[in-house]
Backbone as a printed PyTorch tensor [residue, N CA C, xyz], in Angstrom:
tensor([[[-60.8030,  72.9850, -77.5430],
         [-59.4670,  72.6970, -77.7000],
         [-59.2210,  71.5040, -76.5970]],

        [[-58.3540,  70.6630, -77.0180],
         [-57.8360,  69.7980, -75.7720],
         [-56.3980,  69.9480, -75.6460]],

        [[-55.9080,  69.8750, -74.2650],
         [-54.6240,  69.9550, -73.9520],
         [-54.0690,  68.7900, -73.4610]],

        [[-52.7710,  68.5120, -73.4240],
         [-52.0230,  67.5110, -72.7120],
         [-51.3370,  68.1810, -71.5790]],

        [[-51.5880,  68.0020, -70.2770],
         [-50.8510,  68.5120, -69.2550],
         [-49.9220,  67.7540, -68.6670]],

        [[-48.6230,  67.7030, -68.3430],
         [-47.8230,  67.0350, -67.9580],
         [-46.5260,  67.9050, -67.2540]],

        [[-45.7100,  67.1280, -66.6520],
         [-44.5030,  67.5280, -66.1660],
         [-43.4160,  68.1870, -67.0660]],

        [[-42.7070,  69.2010, -66.7850],
         [-41.7470,  69.4350, -67.8580],
         [-40.6110,  68.6080, -67.7710]],

        [[-39.8900,  68.6010, -68.8200],
         [-38.7240,  67.8080, -68.9450],
         [-37.4730,  68.9530, -68.9950]],

        [[-36.3880,  68.5430, -68.4040],
         [-35.2620,  69.3600, -68.2210],
         [-34.6840,  69.9020, -69.4800]],

        [[-34.7010,  69.2200, -70.6170],
         [-34.1900,  69.9840, -71.8440],
         [-35.3420,  70.6850, -72.4480]],

        [[-36.4150,  71.1010, -71.8730],
         [-37.3320,  71.9280, -72.6810],
         [-37.3020,  73.3300, -72.0790]],

        [[-36.2450,  73.6430, -71.4780],
         [-36.0280,  74.9400, -70.7800],
         [-36.1590,  76.2860, -71.9050]],

        [[-35.9700,  76.0500, -73.2430],
         [-36.0250,  77.1480, -74.1470],
         [-37.5550,  77.3450, -74.1810]],

        [[-38.4700,  76.3890, -74.3290],
         [-39.8030,  76.5940, -74.4120],
         [-40.4990,  77.1480, -73.0160]],

        [[-39.8210,  76.7230, -71.8800],
         [-40.3230,  77.4430, -70.6500],
         [-39.9070,  78.8840, -70.5960]],

        [[-38.6980,  79.1170, -70.9870],
         [-38.1940,  80.5420, -71.0050],
         [-39.2270,  81.3200, -72.0120]],

        [[-39.4910,  80.8380, -73.0600],
         [-40.2840,  81.7180, -73.8580],
         [-41.7550,  81.7890, -73.4110]],

        [[-42.2450,  80.8850, -72.8690],
         [-43.6740,  80.9650, -72.0650],
         [-43.4650,  81.9940, -70.8920]],

        [[-42.4270,  81.8790, -70.1930],
         [-42.3980,  82.7560, -68.9410],
         [-42.2690,  84.2220, -69.4130]],

        [[-41.2810,  84.4440, -70.4710],
         [-41.2010,  85.9030, -71.0000],
         [-42.4830,  86.3650, -71.5120]],

        [[-43.1290,  85.4850, -72.2730],
         [-44.5980,  85.8620, -72.9010],
         [-45.6720,  86.1310, -71.6490]],

        [[-45.4400,  85.4860, -70.5320],
         [-46.2980,  85.8170, -69.2720],
         [-46.0580,  87.2450, -68.7130]],

        [[-44.6460,  87.4410, -68.6290],
         [-44.1730,  88.5820, -67.9940],
         [-44.4810,  89.9050, -68.8340]],

        [[-44.5440,  89.6380, -70.1690],
         [-44.9260,  90.6260, -71.1820],
         [-46.3850,  90.9770, -71.2840]],

        [[-47.3690,  90.0000, -70.6470],
         [-48.6300,  90.0080, -70.8760],
         [-49.2230,  91.1770, -69.9880]],

        [[-49.8740,  92.1920, -70.6330],
         [-50.3970,  93.2990, -69.6900],
         [-51.3900,  92.9270, -68.6360]],

        [[-52.1050,  91.8440, -69.0960],
         [-53.2500,  91.3160, -67.9890],
         [-52.6730,  90.5550, -66.9770]],

        [[-51.5130,  89.9930, -67.1650],
         [-50.9950,  89.0440, -66.1390],
         [-49.9550,  89.9370, -65.1150]],

        [[-49.9310,  91.2180, -65.4820],
         [-48.8890,  92.1600, -64.7600],
         [-49.1210,  92.0870, -63.2190]],

        [[-50.1690,  91.7140, -62.5860],
         [-50.3890,  91.5560, -61.0810],
         [-50.1310,  90.0430, -60.8610]],

        [[-49.8600,  89.2850, -61.5830],
         [-49.7190,  87.8930, -61.2210],
         [-48.3840,  87.4080, -60.8680]],

        [[-47.3430,  88.2250, -61.2860],
         [-46.0980,  87.8830, -61.2010],
         [-45.1190,  88.8980, -60.3880]],

        [[-44.1830,  88.6370, -59.5570],
         [-43.3890,  89.5850, -58.7870],
         [-42.1300,  89.7940, -59.8890]],

        [[-41.6180,  88.7400, -60.5280],
         [-40.5110,  88.9930, -61.2860],
         [-40.9390,  89.8280, -62.5290]],

        [[-39.9930,  90.7680, -62.9590],
         [-40.2590,  91.6500, -64.0330],
         [-39.7680,  90.8580, -65.3860]],

        [[-40.3510,  91.3740, -66.3190],
         [-39.7980,  91.0470, -67.8090],
         [-38.3710,  91.4680, -67.9040]],

        [[-37.9900,  92.6730, -67.5590],
         [-36.6880,  93.2310, -67.6140],
         [-35.6220,  92.2960, -66.8260]],

        [[-36.0100,  92.0660, -65.5440],
         [-34.9990,  91.0750, -64.8120],
         [-34.9060,  89.6800, -65.3460]],

        [[-36.0440,  89.0590, -65.8320],
         [-36.0950,  87.8190, -66.3710],
         [-35.2590,  87.5740, -67.7250]],

        [[-35.5590,  88.8030, -68.5310],
         [-34.6610,  88.8280, -69.6860],
         [-33.0200,  88.9300, -69.7200]],

        [[-32.7330,  89.2260, -68.2090],
         [-31.1580,  89.3030, -68.0960],
         [-30.6760,  88.0920, -67.6830]],

        [[-31.4740,  87.1380, -67.3400],
         [-31.1130,  85.7240, -66.7620],
         [-30.5000,  84.9850, -67.9090]],

        [[-29.3080,  84.3370, -67.5410],
         [-28.7340,  83.6600, -68.4300],
         [-29.2670,  82.2100, -68.6100]],

        [[-28.8980,  81.5990, -69.8510],
         [-29.5850,  80.3820, -70.1570],
         [-29.4700,  79.3660, -68.8820]],

        [[-28.4600,  79.3340, -68.3540],
         [-28.2110,  78.4060, -67.2300],
         [-29.2240,  78.4800, -66.0510]],

        [[-29.8530,  79.7250, -65.9270],
         [-31.0100,  79.9420, -64.9840],
         [-32.1100,  79.1080, -65.5110]],

        [[-32.5600,  79.3300, -66.8520],
         [-33.6660,  78.7070, -67.3190],
         [-33.3720,  77.1570, -67.3390]],

        [[-32.1440,  76.5880, -67.8220],
         [-31.9710,  75.2360, -67.6170],
         [-32.0660,  74.7760, -66.1960]],

        [[-31.6890,  75.4420, -65.2240],
         [-31.8140,  75.0690, -63.8440],
         [-33.3820,  74.9550, -63.4650]],

        [[-34.0890,  76.0360, -63.8800],
         [-35.5920,  76.0570, -63.5530],
         [-36.2960,  74.7970, -64.0570]],

        [[-36.0830,  74.4790, -65.3490],
         [-36.5920,  73.2870, -66.0130],
         [-36.1320,  72.0120, -65.3050]],

        [[-34.9220,  71.8080, -64.9750],
         [-34.3170,  70.5800, -64.2540],
         [-34.9520,  70.5120, -63.0360]],

        [[-35.1760,  71.6110, -62.2230],
         [-35.6840,  71.4670, -60.8830],
         [-37.2890,  71.2280, -60.9560]],

        [[-37.8560,  71.7130, -62.0580],
         [-39.1330,  71.6520, -62.4070],
         [-39.5040,  69.9940, -62.7690]],

        [[-38.6190,  69.4450, -63.3050],
         [-38.7870,  67.9520, -63.6490],
         [-38.5750,  67.1440, -62.5550]],

        [[-37.6330,  67.5370, -61.8060],
         [-37.1070,  66.5560, -60.6800],
         [-38.2540,  66.4330, -59.6860]],

        [[-38.9770,  67.6000, -59.4270],
         [-40.0600,  67.5100, -58.4390],
         [-39.8850,  67.4290, -56.8730]],

        [[-38.5440,  67.8270, -56.4740],
         [-37.9850,  67.5100, -55.1820],
         [-38.4180,  68.8770, -54.3040]],

        [[-38.1400,  69.9330, -54.7240],
         [-38.5530,  71.1810, -54.2250],
         [-39.6790,  72.0450, -54.8450]],

        [[-39.8000,  71.5850, -56.2060],
         [-40.9930,  72.2900, -56.9340],
         [-41.1880,  71.3560, -58.0440]],

        [[-42.2880,  71.4210, -58.6610],
         [-42.7590,  70.7760, -59.9140],
         [-43.4110,  71.6130, -60.8660]],

        [[-42.8490,  71.6950, -62.1090],
         [-43.4820,  72.5060, -63.0670],
         [-44.4440,  71.8720, -64.0810]],

        [[-45.7250,  72.1050, -64.1680],
         [-46.5020,  71.5860, -65.0970],
         [-46.8180,  72.3890, -66.3180]],

        [[-46.6660,  71.7640, -67.4180],
         [-46.8510,  72.5830, -68.7420],
         [-47.9280,  71.8440, -69.4080]],

        [[-48.6180,  72.7730, -70.4150],
         [-49.6240,  72.2150, -71.2940],
         [-49.2850,  72.5620, -72.7430]],

        [[-49.6460,  71.4750, -73.4840],
         [-49.2790,  71.4280, -74.9820],
         [-50.8350,  71.1850, -75.7070]],

        [[-50.8170,  71.8790, -76.8070],
         [-51.9000,  71.7000, -77.6930],
         [-51.8610,  70.4490, -78.4990]],

        [[-50.5000,  70.2340, -78.7260],
         [-50.4210,  69.0360, -79.7120],
         [-49.6160,  69.5580, -80.8090]],

        [[-49.0700,  68.8940, -81.7070],
         [-48.2610,  69.6670, -82.7240],
         [-48.8720,  69.1540, -84.1520]],

        [[-48.0190,  69.5990, -85.1090],
         [-48.4100,  69.4080, -86.5570],
         [-47.7880,  67.8570, -87.0500]],

        [[-47.7100,  66.9920, -86.0180],
         [-47.1300,  65.6610, -86.3120],
         [-46.1040,  65.3500, -85.3270]],

        [[-45.6090,  64.0790, -85.5300],
         [-44.4730,  63.6390, -84.4880],
         [-43.2990,  64.5560, -84.3820]],

        [[-42.8820,  64.9220, -83.2650],
         [-41.6970,  65.7620, -82.9600],
         [-41.8340,  67.1690, -83.0790]],

        [[-43.0180,  67.6420, -83.7050],
         [-43.4620,  69.0320, -83.6760],
         [-43.5530,  69.6850, -82.3650]],

        [[-42.5910,  70.8260, -82.3270],
         [-42.6370,  71.5510, -80.8590],
         [-43.3840,  72.9100, -81.0530]],

        [[-44.4300,  72.9750, -80.5630],
         [-45.2760,  74.2650, -80.4900],
         [-44.8550,  74.8700, -79.2290]],

        [[-45.1540,  76.0640, -79.0350],
         [-45.0610,  76.7510, -77.7600],
         [-45.9350,  76.1140, -76.7910]],

        [[-45.5980,  76.0710, -75.3760],
         [-46.3990,  75.6820, -74.3690],
         [-47.6060,  76.6380, -74.4220]],

        [[-48.8130,  76.0310, -73.9980],
         [-50.0400,  76.8010, -73.9400],
         [-50.1660,  77.3250, -72.6630]],

        [[-49.6210,  76.8580, -71.6130],
         [-49.7550,  77.4260, -70.0220],
         [-48.7640,  76.6230, -69.1840]],

        [[-48.9170,  77.0560, -67.9230],
         [-47.9460,  76.4230, -66.9450],
         [-48.5470,  76.7750, -65.6650]],

        [[-48.0290,  75.9320, -64.6570],
         [-48.2490,  76.1500, -63.2530],
         [-47.0350,  75.3900, -62.3920]],

        [[-46.4860,  76.0050, -61.3020],
         [-45.5030,  75.6990, -60.6850],
         [-45.9850,  75.4170, -59.2820]],

        [[-45.5680,  74.3580, -58.7090],
         [-45.8750,  73.8270, -57.3140],
         [-44.6100,  73.8330, -56.4210]],

        [[-44.5510,  74.6100, -55.5060],
         [-43.2730,  74.6550, -54.5900],
         [-43.7140,  73.7270, -53.4340]],

        [[-42.7970,  72.9470, -52.9660],
         [-43.0520,  72.1000, -51.8720],
         [-42.6150,  72.8680, -50.5640]],

        [[-43.4400,  72.8600, -49.4710],
         [-43.1040,  73.3950, -48.3960],
         [-43.2270,  72.4350, -47.1910]],

        [[-42.2640,  71.5820, -46.9880],
         [-42.3360,  70.5430, -46.0640],
         [-42.7060,  70.9350, -44.7500]],

        [[-41.8300,  72.0610, -44.3380],
         [-42.0740,  72.4990, -42.9570],
         [-43.3950,  72.9940, -42.3760]],

        [[-44.3260,  73.1400, -43.4910],
         [-45.6570,  73.5300, -43.2820],
         [-46.7190,  72.4880, -43.5900]],

        [[-46.2270,  71.4280, -43.9810],
         [-47.0010,  70.2290, -44.5350],
         [-48.0380,  70.8810, -45.6550]],

        [[-47.3050,  71.5880, -46.6600],
         [-48.2560,  72.1520, -47.6310],
         [-47.4860,  72.4440, -49.0670]],

        [[-48.2240,  72.6580, -50.1590],
         [-47.5500,  73.0330, -51.1750],
         [-48.0590,  74.5240, -51.5770]],

        [[-47.3960,  75.2140, -52.3640],
         [-47.7390,  76.5730, -52.8190],
         [-47.6890,  76.6780, -54.2040]],

        [[-48.8260,  76.9680, -54.8240],
         [-49.0170,  77.1290, -56.2400],
         [-48.6320,  78.5540, -56.7130]],

        [[-47.8260,  78.6080, -57.6630],
         [-47.2750,  79.9490, -58.2160],
         [-46.8840,  79.6120, -59.7990]],

        [[-46.7890,  80.8120, -60.3670],
         [-46.3140,  80.9110, -61.7500],
         [-47.3980,  80.3590, -62.6040]],

        [[-48.6020,  80.6020, -62.3030],
         [-49.8620,  80.0210, -63.0780],
         [-49.9580,  81.0200, -64.3270]],

        [[-50.0920,  80.4290, -65.4730],
         [-50.2660,  81.4140, -66.5880],
         [-50.9100,  80.5880, -67.5900]],

        [[-51.7710,  81.1370, -68.4750],
         [-52.1950,  80.5630, -69.7240],
         [-52.2070,  81.6400, -70.8510]],

        [[-51.7840,  81.3750, -72.0500],
         [-51.7620,  82.2590, -73.2390],
         [-53.1580,  82.7530, -73.2460]],

        [[-53.2000,  84.0880, -73.7860],
         [-54.4440,  84.7690, -74.0800],
         [-55.4310,  83.9910, -74.7220]],

        [[-54.9570,  83.4920, -75.8480],
         [-55.9120,  82.5260, -76.7420],
         [-56.2920,  81.2390, -76.2430]],

        [[-55.8070,  80.9750, -74.8870],
         [-56.3250,  79.7550, -74.3440],
         [-56.9850,  79.9840, -73.0560]],

        [[-57.2530,  81.2190, -72.8140],
         [-58.1750,  81.4240, -71.5700],
         [-59.6770,  81.2260, -71.8920]],

        [[-60.1860,  80.7010, -70.7660],
         [-61.7120,  80.3960, -70.9720],
         [-62.0060,  79.1820, -71.7550]],

        [[-60.9160,  78.2380, -71.8470],
         [-60.9270,  77.1300, -72.6400],
         [-60.9920,  75.8130, -71.6410]],

        [[-60.7290,  76.1110, -70.2720],
         [-60.5890,  74.9010, -69.3060],
         [-59.3720,  74.6520, -69.1320]],

        [[-58.2510,  75.1940, -69.8010],
         [-56.7860,  74.9670, -69.5540],
         [-56.3220,  75.2190, -68.0440]],

        [[-56.8290,  76.3850, -67.4550],
         [-56.3730,  76.7730, -66.2880],
         [-56.7050,  75.5820, -65.2580]],

        [[-58.0120,  75.1390, -65.2920],
         [-58.6160,  74.1270, -64.5180],
         [-57.6140,  72.7380, -64.6920]],

        [[-57.4700,  72.4380, -65.9110],
         [-56.5880,  71.2500, -66.0730],
         [-55.1310,  71.4540, -65.3660]],

        [[-54.5280,  72.5890, -65.6060],
         [-53.2660,  72.7920, -64.8290],
         [-53.3290,  72.6410, -63.4020]],

        [[-54.5180,  73.1780, -62.7520],
         [-54.7020,  73.1160, -61.3820],
         [-54.9420,  71.5960, -60.9570]],

        [[-55.6890,  70.7650, -61.6870],
         [-55.8920,  69.4500, -61.3180],
         [-54.7300,  68.6600, -61.2580]],

        [[-53.8600,  68.9840, -62.3900],
         [-52.5040,  68.2990, -62.1170],
         [-51.7490,  68.7510, -60.9240]],

        [[-51.7150,  69.9710, -60.6660],
         [-50.9370,  70.4870, -59.7670],
         [-51.5360,  69.9410, -58.3010]],

        [[-52.9050,  69.9470, -58.0090],
         [-53.4530,  69.4870, -56.8660],
         [-53.3460,  68.0610, -56.6730]],

        [[-53.6120,  67.1500, -57.7250],
         [-53.3110,  65.6990, -57.7310],
         [-51.9040,  65.4040, -57.2060]],

        [[-50.9190,  66.0650, -57.9270],
         [-49.2830,  65.9360, -57.5340],
         [-49.3410,  66.2160, -56.0670]],

        [[-49.7870,  67.3710, -55.5240],
         [-49.7720,  67.7550, -54.1540],
         [-50.2350,  66.6700, -53.2180]],

        [[-51.5200,  66.2590, -53.3930],
         [-52.1370,  65.2950, -52.5170],
         [-51.3490,  63.8550, -52.5440]],

        [[-50.6660,  63.6120, -53.5870],
         [-50.1650,  62.4440, -53.7530],
         [-48.6380,  62.2720, -53.4810]],

        [[-47.8590,  63.3390, -52.9160],
         [-46.5910,  63.4530, -52.6080],
         [-46.2130,  62.2360, -51.5350]],

        [[-45.2850,  61.4910, -51.8940],
         [-45.0550,  60.4060, -51.0530],
         [-44.2870,  60.7130, -49.7590]],

        [[-43.3990,  61.6960, -49.6110],
         [-42.6240,  62.0660, -48.5980],
         [-43.4760,  62.3920, -47.3750]],

        [[-44.3860,  63.2920, -47.4560],
         [-45.2690,  63.6580, -46.3430],
         [-46.5840,  63.9710, -46.8520]],

        [[-47.4880,  64.2430, -45.7970],
         [-49.0400,  64.3250, -46.3170],
         [-49.1320,  65.9270, -46.2950]],

        [[-49.5810,  66.3360, -47.5290],
         [-49.9510,  67.7770, -47.6650],
         [-51.4910,  68.0120, -47.0030]],

        [[-51.3200,  68.8310, -46.2540],
         [-52.7590,  69.2290, -45.7140],
         [-53.5050,  70.4120, -46.4570]],

        [[-52.6960,  71.1850, -47.1110],
         [-53.2770,  72.0560, -47.7830],
         [-52.3460,  72.8720, -48.9020]],

        [[-52.9570,  73.1130, -49.9480],
         [-52.2090,  74.0050, -51.0180],
         [-52.7540,  75.3190, -51.0670]],

        [[-51.6710,  76.4150, -51.0500],
         [-52.0270,  77.6480, -50.9250],
         [-51.4390,  78.4350, -52.1110]],

        [[-51.9440,  79.6710, -52.3490],
         [-51.3580,  80.5690, -53.1960],
         [-51.7120,  82.0510, -52.8640]],

        [[-51.0000,  83.0650, -53.6110],
         [-51.2540,  84.3180, -53.1880],
         [-51.8870,  84.9490, -54.5660]],

        [[-52.8430,  85.9030, -54.2910],
         [-53.3320,  86.5580, -55.5320],
         [-53.5080,  88.1040, -55.2180]],

        [[-53.2000,  88.9120, -55.9980],
         [-53.1640,  90.3080, -55.8870],
         [-54.5280,  90.8960, -55.9110]],

        [[-54.6690,  91.9230, -55.1760],
         [-56.0060,  92.6180, -54.8820],
         [-56.6550,  93.0290, -56.1720]],

        [[-55.9570,  93.1940, -57.1200],
         [-56.5430,  93.7280, -58.4840],
         [-56.8820,  92.6190, -59.4420]],

        [[-56.5670,  91.3110, -59.0440],
         [-56.5790,  90.1570, -59.9850],
         [-58.1130,  89.4160, -59.7010]],

        [[-59.0880,  90.1040, -60.0910],
         [-60.4880,  89.7020, -59.8030],
         [-60.7480,  88.3570, -60.4460]],

        [[-60.2670,  88.2220, -61.5930],
         [-60.6310,  87.1530, -62.5590],
         [-59.9800,  85.8280, -61.8920]],

        [[-58.8440,  85.9240, -61.5560],
         [-57.9300,  84.8980, -60.6830],
         [-58.7470,  84.4590, -59.4930]],

        [[-59.1510,  85.3730, -58.7110],
         [-59.8070,  85.2200, -57.3990],
         [-61.1610,  84.5440, -57.6260]],

        [[-61.8530,  84.8930, -58.6140],
         [-63.1400,  84.1350, -58.9120],
         [-62.7250,  82.8490, -59.3780]],

        [[-61.8190,  82.6530, -60.2320],
         [-61.4770,  81.3440, -60.7300],
         [-61.1470,  80.4710, -59.4100]],

        [[-60.1100,  80.8990, -58.5350],
         [-59.7080,  79.9580, -57.4110],
         [-60.9270,  79.8460, -56.4590]],

        [[-61.8770,  80.8440, -56.3140],
         [-62.9750,  80.4130, -55.6040],
         [-63.8580,  79.1200, -56.1690]],

        [[-64.0040,  79.2580, -57.3390],
         [-64.7940,  78.0130, -58.0580],
         [-63.9290,  76.8400, -57.7520]],

        [[-62.7720,  76.7950, -57.5940],
         [-62.0460,  75.6340, -57.2940],
         [-62.1300,  75.1900, -55.8030]],

        [[-62.5640,  76.0600, -54.9890],
         [-62.6470,  75.8150, -53.5140],
         [-61.5740,  76.3160, -52.6640]],

        [[-60.7770,  77.3470, -53.3960],
         [-59.6950,  77.9170, -52.5320],
         [-60.5840,  79.3010, -51.8860]],

        [[-59.9850,  79.3200, -50.5830],
         [-60.6600,  80.3880, -49.6960],
         [-59.5670,  81.2340, -49.1460]],

        [[-60.1000,  82.6510, -48.8750],
         [-59.0900,  83.2930, -48.2250],
         [-58.7310,  82.9220, -46.7200]],

        [[-57.5710,  82.7950, -46.2170],
         [-57.1880,  82.5720, -45.0120],
         [-56.9870,  83.6170, -43.9000]],

        [[-57.1000,  84.8370, -44.5310],
         [-57.0980,  86.0660, -43.6210],
         [-55.6300,  86.4870, -43.5160]],

        [[-54.5910,  85.7720, -44.1790],
         [-53.2100,  86.2730, -44.2610],
         [-53.2710,  87.1610, -45.3860]],

        [[-52.3910,  88.3510, -45.1680],
         [-52.0350,  89.2860, -46.5000],
         [-50.6220,  89.5420, -46.2590]],

        [[-50.2150,  90.1520, -47.4820],
         [-48.7870,  90.7810, -47.4000],
         [-48.7240,  91.9570, -48.5970]],

        [[-47.8470,  92.6780, -48.3980],
         [-47.6450,  93.6700, -49.3420],
         [-47.2430,  93.1310, -50.7720]],

        [[-47.6650,  93.4990, -51.7680],
         [-47.2410,  93.1030, -53.1110],
         [-45.7080,  93.6130, -53.1390]],

        [[-44.8160,  92.7040, -53.3970],
         [-43.3380,  93.0840, -53.3870],
         [-43.0270,  94.1010, -54.3860]],

        [[-43.6220,  94.3660, -55.5100],
         [-42.9350,  95.3340, -56.3450],
         [-43.8370,  96.8160, -56.1430]],

        [[-44.8960,  96.7290, -55.3400],
         [-45.5590,  97.9770, -55.0550],
         [-46.2040,  97.6350, -53.6030]],

        [[-45.3840,  97.9920, -52.5560],
         [-45.7390,  97.6790, -51.2510],
         [-47.1610,  98.2790, -50.7480]],

        [[-47.7050,  99.4820, -51.4730],
         [-48.8790,  99.9830, -51.2000],
         [-50.1030,  98.9370, -51.6330]],

        [[-49.6720,  98.0420, -52.3650],
         [-50.7700,  97.1870, -52.9270],
         [-50.7520,  95.7430, -52.0540]],

        [[-51.9410,  95.3210, -52.1640],
         [-51.9320,  94.0260, -51.0830],
         [-52.1470,  92.5270, -52.0930]],

        [[-51.5200,  91.5430, -51.3720],
         [-51.7380,  90.1810, -51.7200],
         [-52.5500,  89.4670, -50.7140]],

        [[-53.3570,  88.5990, -51.0560],
         [-54.1490,  87.8120, -50.2240],
         [-53.9320,  86.2730, -50.3710]],

        [[-53.6390,  85.5530, -49.1250],
         [-53.5430,  84.1950, -49.2610],
         [-54.7300,  83.3840, -49.3650]],

        [[-54.8530,  82.4180, -50.3470],
         [-56.0490,  81.6010, -50.4390],
         [-55.5250,  80.2020, -50.2010]],

        [[-56.3320,  79.3830, -49.5790],
         [-55.9570,  77.9450, -49.4030],
         [-57.0620,  76.9870, -49.6970]],

        [[-56.5410,  75.7360, -50.1610],
         [-57.4890,  74.7570, -50.3280],
         [-57.0940,  73.4800, -49.5240]],

        [[-57.8560,  73.1240, -48.5950],
         [-57.5350,  71.9560, -47.7120],
         [-57.6280,  70.7000, -48.2160]],

        [[-56.9110,  69.6370, -47.6490],
         [-57.0760,  68.4400, -48.2370],
         [-58.7340,  67.9260, -48.2180]],

        [[-59.2070,  67.1860, -49.2510],
         [-60.2920,  66.7310, -49.3320],
         [-60.5470,  65.7780, -48.1940]]])
């Protein structure tokens, strides 16, 4: 299956909300997100509108979404996946977060396409030179850790307690500018 990966548009907030809620309800993705389904479900539409608008603007963050195409012009199918890049100017880096692909899209190469878009955007930021892209991965998320390693991400030695369950650990991984 082929995908189109692109930046989100501000008016696509209902599709962004639907995908994020699907991600938070996905039992496999439980350890990938700090936000809970219950908390996100309480968020007003204005929150989702703001997330989509900020994701489009690309000043503090950029949201990439993937589509499989539709059944013709104007057809809107649910997004197949997403990745969010946070800009951390003070550290000359970006932070990859909010990565999710629907279960039926896993193993198709979609995650790699999302990462390529996020990395290219990071390396090409005009305001400053990004020296590394980082992310955090939960100790139990072995599939994600293996995927990130294939892309060249390596552990930095930094760890932190997982916010929802402080007895669990998250590891920082980074990819340095090629």
